[in-house]
A tleap script that builds the chain and sets N, CA, C and O, in Angstrom:
source leaprc.protein.ff14SB
mol = sequence {
  NMET ARG SER ALA LYS ALA ALA ARG MET ARG
  ARG LEU LEU PRO LEU LEU ILE LEU LEU ALA
  ALA CYS ASP SER PRO THR PRO ARG MET ILE
  GLY ALA GLU ARG HIE GLU VAL THR ARG GLY
  GLY TYR ASP TYR VAL LEU TYR ARG ARG ASP
  ARG ASP VAL GLU VAL ILE ARG LEU GLY TYR
  ALA PRO ARG GLY ALA HIE GLN ALA ILE ARG
  ALA THR MET ILE SER LEU ILE ARG ASP VAL
  THR GLY CYS ASP PRO ILE GLY SER THR LEU
  ARG GLY ASP SER GLY GLU ILE ARG GLY ARG
  LEU ASP CCYS
}
set mol.1.N position { 0.748 -0.506 0.539 }
set mol.1.CA position { -0.218 -0.898 0.271 }
set mol.1.C position { 1.183 1.475 0.266 }
set mol.1.O position { 0.580 2.548 0.311 }
set mol.2.N position { 2.316 1.414 0.220 }
set mol.2.CA position { 2.511 2.066 0.784 }
set mol.2.C position { 3.253 2.980 -0.374 }
set mol.2.O position { 3.331 4.205 -0.457 }
set mol.3.N position { 4.021 1.445 -1.653 }
set mol.3.CA position { 4.716 2.017 -2.184 }
set mol.3.C position { 3.899 2.646 -3.296 }
set mol.3.O position { 4.394 3.328 -4.194 }
set mol.4.N position { 2.880 2.424 -3.196 }
set mol.4.CA position { 1.783 2.556 -4.573 }
set mol.4.C position { 0.918 4.426 -3.745 }
set mol.4.O position { 0.169 5.288 -4.205 }
set mol.5.N position { 1.324 4.299 -2.963 }
set mol.5.CA position { 1.015 5.460 -2.441 }
set mol.5.C position { 2.129 7.073 -2.890 }
set mol.5.O position { 1.941 8.286 -2.982 }
set mol.6.N position { 3.334 6.061 -3.064 }
set mol.6.CA position { 4.452 6.748 -2.712 }
set mol.6.C position { 5.016 7.320 -4.366 }
set mol.6.O position { 5.790 8.238 -4.638 }
set mol.7.N position { 4.082 6.114 -5.505 }
set mol.7.CA position { 3.659 6.103 -6.468 }
set mol.7.C position { 3.368 7.083 -7.296 }
set mol.7.O position { 4.107 7.833 -7.933 }
set mol.8.N position { 2.079 6.997 -7.219 }
set mol.8.CA position { 1.407 8.458 -6.894 }
set mol.8.C position { 1.583 9.347 -6.708 }
set mol.8.O position { 1.072 10.202 -7.431 }
set mol.9.N position { 2.391 9.707 -5.654 }
set mol.9.CA position { 3.238 11.144 -5.451 }
set mol.9.C position { 4.563 11.176 -6.434 }
set mol.9.O position { 5.286 12.168 -6.350 }
set mol.10.N position { 4.639 10.944 -6.640 }
set mol.10.CA position { 5.943 10.789 -7.732 }
set mol.10.C position { 5.421 11.008 -9.045 }
set mol.10.O position { 6.274 11.492 -9.788 }
set mol.11.N position { 3.930 10.751 -9.767 }
set mol.11.CA position { 3.249 10.920 -10.466 }
set mol.11.C position { 3.083 12.465 -10.738 }
set mol.11.O position { 3.496 13.135 -11.685 }
set mol.12.N position { 2.333 12.841 -9.594 }
set mol.12.CA position { 1.615 13.903 -9.567 }
set mol.12.C position { 3.000 14.681 -9.169 }
set mol.12.O position { 2.495 15.687 -8.672 }
set mol.13.N position { 4.623 14.910 -9.042 }
set mol.13.CA position { 5.637 15.841 -8.914 }
set mol.13.C position { 5.620 16.717 -10.176 }
set mol.13.O position { 5.262 17.879 -9.984 }
set mol.14.N position { 5.852 16.467 -11.079 }
set mol.14.CA position { 5.826 16.916 -11.820 }
set mol.14.C position { 5.112 17.900 -12.926 }
set mol.14.O position { 5.385 18.743 -13.781 }
set mol.15.N position { 3.649 16.984 -12.119 }
set mol.15.CA position { 2.320 18.412 -12.390 }
set mol.15.C position { 2.510 19.449 -11.729 }
set mol.15.O position { 2.392 20.614 -12.109 }
set mol.16.N position { 2.864 18.984 -10.542 }
set mol.16.CA position { 2.710 20.088 -9.319 }
set mol.16.C position { 4.305 21.379 -8.855 }
set mol.16.O position { 4.577 22.134 -7.922 }
set mol.17.N position { 5.004 20.927 -10.277 }
set mol.17.CA position { 6.701 21.616 -10.829 }
set mol.17.C position { 5.776 22.521 -12.029 }
set mol.17.O position { 5.495 23.673 -11.698 }
set mol.18.N position { 5.496 22.240 -12.831 }
set mol.18.CA position { 4.952 22.361 -14.090 }
set mol.18.C position { 3.696 24.145 -13.413 }
set mol.18.O position { 3.705 25.350 -13.663 }
set mol.19.N position { 2.671 23.003 -12.337 }
set mol.19.CA position { 1.464 24.522 -12.259 }
set mol.19.C position { 2.465 25.992 -11.580 }
set mol.19.O position { 2.105 27.144 -11.820 }
set mol.20.N position { 3.736 25.673 -10.726 }
set mol.20.CA position { 4.026 26.193 -10.119 }
set mol.20.C position { 4.237 27.384 -11.244 }
set mol.20.O position { 3.906 28.564 -11.367 }
set mol.21.N position { 5.062 26.286 -12.078 }
set mol.21.CA position { 5.913 27.620 -13.698 }
set mol.21.C position { 4.548 28.183 -13.940 }
set mol.21.O position { 4.645 28.866 -14.959 }
set mol.22.N position { 3.524 28.215 -13.561 }
set mol.22.CA position { 2.602 29.493 -14.912 }
set mol.22.C position { 2.446 31.004 -14.087 }
set mol.22.O position { 3.115 31.696 -13.320 }
set mol.23.N position { 1.985 31.015 -14.321 }
set mol.23.CA position { 1.824 33.283 -14.609 }
set mol.23.C position { 0.905 33.450 -13.754 }
set mol.23.O position { -0.171 33.932 -14.109 }
set mol.24.N position { 1.106 33.141 -12.651 }
set mol.24.CA position { 0.516 33.689 -11.643 }
set mol.24.C position { 0.946 34.699 -10.467 }
set mol.24.O position { 1.981 34.965 -9.857 }
set mol.25.N position { -0.182 35.054 -10.469 }
set mol.25.CA position { 0.768 36.351 -9.754 }
set mol.25.C position { 1.605 35.946 -8.302 }
set mol.25.O position { 2.024 34.797 -8.447 }
set mol.26.N position { 1.892 36.349 -7.305 }
set mol.26.CA position { 2.172 36.857 -6.124 }
set mol.26.C position { 1.107 37.028 -5.821 }
set mol.26.O position { 0.278 37.579 -6.545 }
set mol.27.N position { 0.723 36.255 -3.797 }
set mol.27.CA position { -0.538 36.582 -3.047 }
set mol.27.C position { -0.924 37.579 -3.417 }
set mol.27.O position { -2.010 37.559 -3.995 }
set mol.28.N position { -0.246 38.829 -3.259 }
set mol.28.CA position { -0.831 39.513 -2.753 }
set mol.28.C position { -1.498 40.653 -3.986 }
set mol.28.O position { -2.083 41.708 -3.738 }
set mol.29.N position { -1.180 40.022 -5.449 }
set mol.29.CA position { -1.634 40.640 -6.563 }
set mol.29.C position { -2.644 40.054 -7.047 }
set mol.29.O position { -3.034 40.427 -8.153 }
set mol.30.N position { -3.579 38.617 -6.121 }
set mol.30.CA position { -4.511 38.006 -7.044 }
set mol.30.C position { -5.348 38.919 -6.869 }
set mol.30.O position { -5.047 39.806 -6.070 }
set mol.31.N position { -6.883 38.985 -7.690 }
set mol.31.CA position { -7.942 39.536 -7.704 }
set mol.31.C position { -7.428 40.572 -8.378 }
set mol.31.O position { -8.460 41.209 -8.590 }
set mol.32.N position { -6.216 41.438 -9.059 }
set mol.32.CA position { -5.679 42.255 -9.934 }
set mol.32.C position { -6.459 42.298 -11.040 }
set mol.32.O position { -7.270 41.491 -11.493 }
set mol.33.N position { -5.980 43.689 -11.516 }
set mol.33.CA position { -6.676 43.836 -12.725 }
set mol.33.C position { -5.423 43.256 -14.395 }
set mol.33.O position { -4.323 43.641 -14.791 }
set mol.34.N position { -6.222 42.416 -14.776 }
set mol.34.CA position { -5.042 41.238 -15.442 }
set mol.34.C position { -5.077 42.001 -16.737 }
set mol.34.O position { -6.179 42.055 -17.283 }
set mol.35.N position { -3.760 42.782 -17.502 }
set mol.35.CA position { -3.657 42.173 -19.150 }
set mol.35.C position { -2.716 41.497 -19.848 }
set mol.35.O position { -1.490 41.392 -19.839 }
set mol.36.N position { -3.681 41.050 -20.486 }
set mol.36.CA position { -1.936 39.954 -21.581 }
set mol.36.C position { -1.465 40.542 -22.616 }
set mol.36.O position { -2.179 41.037 -23.488 }
set mol.37.N position { -0.329 40.545 -22.621 }
set mol.37.CA position { -0.035 41.413 -24.387 }
set mol.37.C position { 1.491 41.097 -25.109 }
set mol.37.O position { 2.548 41.132 -24.479 }
set mol.38.N position { 1.364 40.766 -26.633 }
set mol.38.CA position { 3.260 39.969 -26.930 }
set mol.38.C position { 3.413 41.965 -27.387 }
set mol.38.O position { 2.601 42.842 -27.685 }
set mol.39.N position { 4.717 41.906 -27.230 }
set mol.39.CA position { 5.919 42.408 -27.679 }
set mol.39.C position { 6.707 41.936 -27.995 }
set mol.39.O position { 6.782 40.780 -27.580 }
set mol.40.N position { 7.816 42.398 -28.891 }
set mol.40.CA position { 8.484 41.551 -29.550 }
set mol.40.C position { 9.185 40.018 -29.719 }
set mol.40.O position { 10.261 39.424 -29.656 }
set mol.41.N position { 7.312 39.786 -30.061 }
set mol.41.CA position { 7.733 38.282 -29.744 }
set mol.41.C position { 7.612 37.469 -28.401 }
set mol.41.O position { 7.722 36.274 -28.125 }
set mol.42.N position { 7.350 38.569 -27.706 }
set mol.42.CA position { 7.735 37.678 -26.184 }
set mol.42.C position { 6.169 38.030 -25.609 }
set mol.42.O position { 5.628 39.077 -25.965 }
set mol.43.N position { 5.479 37.071 -24.687 }
set mol.43.CA position { 3.794 37.104 -23.988 }
set mol.43.C position { 4.639 37.982 -23.057 }
set mol.43.O position { 5.864 38.069 -23.142 }
set mol.44.N position { 3.766 38.721 -22.028 }
set mol.44.CA position { 3.732 39.051 -20.752 }
set mol.44.C position { 1.720 39.020 -20.344 }
set mol.44.O position { 0.599 39.157 -20.836 }
set mol.45.N position { 2.236 38.823 -19.498 }
set mol.45.CA position { 1.082 39.533 -18.016 }
set mol.45.C position { 1.300 39.923 -17.302 }
set mol.45.O position { 2.196 39.703 -16.488 }
set mol.46.N position { 0.078 41.095 -17.402 }
set mol.46.CA position { 0.939 42.633 -16.228 }
set mol.46.C position { -1.002 42.587 -15.106 }
set mol.46.O position { -2.227 42.634 -15.226 }
set mol.47.N position { -0.133 42.492 -14.365 }
set mol.47.CA position { -1.280 42.404 -13.429 }
set mol.47.C position { -0.913 44.163 -12.429 }
set mol.47.O position { 0.177 44.736 -12.440 }
set mol.48.N position { -1.866 44.527 -11.866 }
set mol.48.CA position { -2.049 45.815 -11.585 }
set mol.48.C position { -3.780 46.225 -10.478 }
set mol.48.O position { -4.943 46.373 -10.855 }
set mol.49.N position { -3.160 46.279 -9.107 }
set mol.49.CA position { -4.543 46.645 -8.079 }
set mol.49.C position { -2.727 48.142 -7.345 }
set mol.49.O position { -1.524 48.234 -7.101 }
set mol.50.N position { -4.497 49.086 -7.413 }
set mol.50.CA position { -4.055 50.255 -7.172 }
set mol.50.C position { -2.777 51.058 -7.672 }
set mol.50.O position { -2.811 51.898 -8.571 }
set mol.51.N position { -1.676 50.690 -6.978 }
set mol.51.CA position { -0.281 51.774 -7.492 }
set mol.51.C position { 0.677 50.464 -7.377 }
set mol.51.O position { 1.885 50.535 -7.603 }
set mol.52.N position { -0.145 48.965 -6.912 }
set mol.52.CA position { 0.883 48.226 -7.184 }
set mol.52.C position { 1.348 47.782 -9.124 }
set mol.52.O position { 0.747 48.023 -10.171 }
set mol.53.N position { 2.257 47.288 -8.925 }
set mol.53.CA position { 2.006 46.315 -10.164 }
set mol.53.C position { 3.105 45.610 -10.285 }
set mol.53.O position { 4.178 45.978 -9.806 }
set mol.54.N position { 2.850 43.945 -11.291 }
set mol.54.CA position { 3.289 42.992 -11.437 }
set mol.54.C position { 3.858 42.892 -12.897 }
set mol.54.O position { 3.696 44.017 -13.369 }
set mol.55.N position { 4.323 42.252 -13.643 }
set mol.55.CA position { 4.488 42.349 -15.155 }
set mol.55.C position { 5.553 40.689 -15.281 }
set mol.55.O position { 6.659 40.469 -14.789 }
set mol.56.N position { 4.746 39.854 -16.051 }
set mol.56.CA position { 5.258 38.014 -15.577 }
set mol.56.C position { 5.685 37.866 -17.249 }
set mol.56.O position { 4.698 38.268 -17.867 }
set mol.57.N position { 6.595 37.514 -18.075 }
set mol.57.CA position { 7.195 37.532 -18.807 }
set mol.57.C position { 6.878 36.100 -19.215 }
set mol.57.O position { 7.710 35.354 -18.699 }
set mol.58.N position { 5.934 35.397 -19.991 }
set mol.58.CA position { 6.449 33.932 -20.199 }
set mol.58.C position { 7.239 33.248 -21.837 }
set mol.58.O position { 7.481 33.793 -22.914 }
set mol.59.N position { 7.429 31.932 -21.357 }
set mol.59.CA position { 8.044 31.445 -22.460 }
set mol.59.C position { 9.316 32.106 -21.966 }
set mol.59.O position { 9.548 33.089 -21.262 }
set mol.60.N position { 10.400 30.776 -22.894 }
set mol.60.CA position { 12.123 31.197 -22.758 }
set mol.60.C position { 11.997 32.444 -23.665 }
set mol.60.O position { 11.270 32.974 -24.505 }
set mol.61.N position { 13.280 32.602 -22.904 }
set mol.61.CA position { 14.168 34.088 -23.308 }
set mol.61.C position { 15.595 33.634 -23.283 }
set mol.61.O position { 16.140 33.181 -22.276 }
set mol.62.N position { 16.388 33.838 -24.900 }
set mol.62.CA position { 17.304 33.408 -25.104 }
set mol.62.C position { 18.790 34.351 -24.002 }
set mol.62.O position { 18.771 35.577 -23.887 }
set mol.63.N position { 19.929 33.459 -23.327 }
set mol.63.CA position { 20.897 34.245 -23.238 }
set mol.63.C position { 20.960 35.514 -23.303 }
set mol.63.O position { 21.215 36.075 -22.237 }
set mol.64.N position { 20.818 36.119 -24.157 }
set mol.64.CA position { 21.249 37.401 -24.637 }
set mol.64.C position { 20.710 39.429 -24.729 }
set mol.64.O position { 21.055 40.610 -24.708 }
set mol.65.N position { 19.331 38.126 -24.864 }
set mol.65.CA position { 17.541 38.799 -24.514 }
set mol.65.C position { 16.939 39.431 -23.590 }
set mol.65.O position { 15.853 39.994 -23.726 }
set mol.66.N position { 17.679 39.376 -22.465 }
set mol.66.CA position { 17.118 39.377 -20.963 }
set mol.66.C position { 17.406 40.867 -20.790 }
set mol.66.O position { 16.518 41.471 -20.188 }
set mol.67.N position { 18.699 41.755 -21.279 }
set mol.67.CA position { 19.153 43.874 -20.631 }
set mol.67.C position { 17.310 43.723 -21.784 }
set mol.67.O position { 16.202 43.738 -21.249 }
set mol.68.N position { 17.567 43.584 -23.493 }
set mol.68.CA position { 16.912 44.165 -23.988 }
set mol.68.C position { 15.274 44.429 -23.061 }
set mol.68.O position { 14.705 45.490 -22.806 }
set mol.69.N position { 14.764 42.611 -22.639 }
set mol.69.CA position { 13.632 42.465 -21.660 }
set mol.69.C position { 12.969 42.398 -20.597 }
set mol.69.O position { 12.035 41.712 -20.181 }
set mol.70.N position { 13.930 43.654 -20.023 }
set mol.70.CA position { 13.530 43.468 -18.614 }
set mol.70.C position { 13.118 44.961 -19.296 }
set mol.70.O position { 12.072 45.446 -18.864 }
set mol.71.N position { 13.913 45.795 -20.410 }
set mol.71.CA position { 13.361 47.074 -20.180 }
set mol.71.C position { 11.929 47.347 -21.544 }
set mol.71.O position { 11.209 48.325 -21.746 }
set mol.72.N position { 12.007 46.047 -22.209 }
set mol.72.CA position { 10.408 46.253 -23.018 }
set mol.72.C position { 9.765 45.977 -21.991 }
set mol.72.O position { 8.860 46.811 -21.989 }
set mol.73.N position { 9.629 45.228 -20.961 }
set mol.73.CA position { 7.990 44.699 -19.092 }
set mol.73.C position { 8.210 46.426 -18.884 }
set mol.73.O position { 7.325 47.265 -19.049 }
set mol.74.N position { 9.497 46.671 -18.519 }
set mol.74.CA position { 9.170 48.631 -17.719 }
set mol.74.C position { 8.631 49.437 -18.218 }
set mol.74.O position { 8.057 50.315 -17.573 }
set mol.75.N position { 8.650 49.386 -19.850 }
set mol.75.CA position { 7.727 49.836 -20.754 }
set mol.75.C position { 6.350 50.101 -20.791 }
set mol.75.O position { 5.650 51.106 -20.673 }
set mol.76.N position { 6.108 48.533 -21.049 }
set mol.76.CA position { 5.101 47.903 -20.710 }
set mol.76.C position { 3.816 48.324 -19.310 }
set mol.76.O position { 2.589 48.338 -19.221 }
set mol.77.N position { 4.654 48.534 -18.664 }
set mol.77.CA position { 3.736 49.280 -16.598 }
set mol.77.C position { 3.486 50.263 -17.147 }
set mol.77.O position { 2.313 50.541 -16.896 }
set mol.78.N position { 4.239 51.482 -18.221 }
set mol.78.CA position { 3.991 52.832 -18.513 }
set mol.78.C position { 2.638 53.104 -19.212 }
set mol.78.O position { 1.762 53.870 -18.812 }
set mol.79.N position { 2.621 52.112 -20.663 }
set mol.79.CA position { 1.477 52.301 -21.674 }
set mol.79.C position { 0.429 51.074 -21.488 }
set mol.79.O position { -0.496 51.084 -22.301 }
set mol.80.N position { 0.438 49.940 -20.469 }
set mol.80.CA position { -0.832 49.560 -20.521 }
set mol.80.C position { -1.201 50.577 -18.452 }
set mol.80.O position { -2.271 50.249 -17.938 }
set mol.81.N position { -0.557 51.318 -17.852 }
set mol.81.CA position { -0.991 51.779 -16.880 }
set mol.81.C position { -1.389 52.659 -17.583 }
set mol.81.O position { -2.578 52.714 -17.898 }
set mol.82.N position { -0.332 53.713 -18.069 }
set mol.82.CA position { -0.264 54.995 -18.151 }
set mol.82.C position { -0.175 56.015 -16.958 }
set mol.82.O position { -0.352 57.200 -16.678 }
set mol.83.N position { 0.259 54.655 -16.365 }
set mol.83.CA position { 1.405 55.690 -14.965 }
set mol.83.C position { 3.066 55.493 -15.379 }
set mol.83.O position { 3.505 55.000 -16.418 }
set mol.84.N position { 3.816 56.029 -14.246 }
set mol.84.CA position { 5.255 55.229 -15.046 }
set mol.84.C position { 5.416 55.151 -13.072 }
set mol.84.O position { 5.037 55.559 -11.974 }
set mol.85.N position { 6.565 54.004 -14.093 }
set mol.85.CA position { 6.519 53.272 -12.855 }
set mol.85.C position { 7.680 53.841 -11.565 }
set mol.85.O position { 8.700 53.997 -12.236 }
set mol.86.N position { 7.854 54.022 -10.876 }
set mol.86.CA position { 8.704 54.577 -9.385 }
set mol.86.C position { 9.860 53.116 -9.761 }
set mol.86.O position { 9.580 51.934 -9.965 }
set mol.87.N position { 11.145 53.800 -9.736 }
set mol.87.CA position { 12.828 53.393 -10.391 }
set mol.87.C position { 12.667 52.296 -9.741 }
set mol.87.O position { 12.373 51.136 -10.034 }
set mol.88.N position { 13.075 53.255 -8.178 }
set mol.88.CA position { 13.725 52.897 -6.680 }
set mol.88.C position { 12.540 51.467 -6.670 }
set mol.88.O position { 12.673 50.919 -5.576 }
set mol.89.N position { 11.976 51.079 -7.119 }
set mol.89.CA position { 10.496 50.373 -6.106 }
set mol.89.C position { 10.521 48.929 -7.086 }
set mol.89.O position { 9.895 47.872 -7.004 }
set mol.90.N position { 11.444 49.379 -7.931 }
set mol.90.CA position { 11.277 47.998 -9.879 }
set mol.90.C position { 12.005 46.721 -8.256 }
set mol.90.O position { 12.620 46.813 -7.194 }
set mol.91.N position { 11.388 45.751 -9.093 }
set mol.91.CA position { 12.556 44.694 -7.722 }
set mol.91.C position { 12.063 43.572 -8.971 }
set mol.91.O position { 10.910 43.686 -9.388 }
set mol.92.N position { 13.119 42.298 -9.659 }
set mol.92.CA position { 13.121 41.872 -10.948 }
set mol.92.C position { 14.145 41.502 -11.324 }
set mol.92.O position { 15.239 41.891 -10.913 }
set mol.93.N position { 13.883 40.469 -12.393 }
set mol.93.CA position { 14.541 40.402 -13.691 }
set mol.93.C position { 13.348 40.436 -15.059 }
set mol.93.O position { 12.337 41.032 -15.432 }
set mol.94.N position { 14.360 39.264 -15.487 }
set mol.94.CA position { 13.839 39.757 -16.927 }
set mol.94.C position { 12.194 38.710 -17.021 }
set mol.94.O position { 11.246 38.801 -17.800 }
set mol.95.N position { 12.453 37.761 -15.843 }
set mol.95.CA position { 11.376 36.953 -16.085 }
set mol.95.C position { 10.120 37.810 -15.123 }
set mol.95.O position { 9.052 37.977 -15.711 }
set mol.96.N position { 10.191 38.157 -14.187 }
set mol.96.CA position { 8.687 39.437 -13.308 }
set mol.96.C position { 9.554 40.511 -12.308 }
set mol.96.O position { 10.408 40.625 -11.429 }
set mol.97.N position { 8.870 40.999 -12.946 }
set mol.97.CA position { 9.208 42.474 -11.915 }
set mol.97.C position { 8.339 42.411 -11.607 }
set mol.97.O position { 7.587 41.575 -12.109 }
set mol.98.N position { 7.809 43.455 -10.351 }
set mol.98.CA position { 7.280 44.169 -9.472 }
set mol.98.C position { 7.858 45.803 -8.648 }
set mol.98.O position { 9.006 46.181 -8.416 }
set mol.99.N position { 6.952 46.262 -8.461 }
set mol.99.CA position { 6.606 47.489 -8.318 }
set mol.99.C position { 5.685 48.378 -7.688 }
set mol.99.O position { 4.718 47.922 -7.077 }
set mol.100.N position { 5.905 49.662 -7.784 }
set mol.100.CA position { 4.736 51.028 -7.766 }
set mol.100.C position { 4.780 51.399 -8.580 }
set mol.100.O position { 5.585 51.083 -9.456 }
set mol.101.N position { 3.590 52.573 -8.685 }
set mol.101.CA position { 2.829 53.316 -9.807 }
set mol.101.C position { 2.861 54.852 -9.481 }
set mol.101.O position { 1.821 55.363 -9.066 }
set mol.102.N position { 3.694 55.422 -9.600 }
set mol.102.CA position { 3.283 57.002 -9.811 }
set mol.102.C position { 1.968 57.474 -10.730 }
set mol.102.O position { 2.100 57.758 -11.920 }
set mol.103.N position { 0.772 57.520 -10.084 }
set mol.103.CA position { 0.087 58.186 -10.890 }
set mol.103.C position { -0.694 59.451 -10.550 }
set mol.103.O position { -1.338 60.032 -11.424 }
savepdb mol mol.pdb
quit
């Protein structure tokens, strides 16, 4: 009985890892406005709640593209929200950026 349960858990582990890699927002952004944007061949999801913002890049990015992607993510914040991101509050990399807005 114990080995059958362990086998089921081993089969579930890849699914749980895959689900963890989805474009889910951080817990404080659950229920926030969601915007899906494609720019420069990459897909992004932007979440906004009041003055808080979070941008998530979906999919793979090659090694040399990360600096340009991060700049694109910051410009998406302006374009989608109509507000400027407060530079000193921006945290993250080319996979996810969080920060505050100046509206």
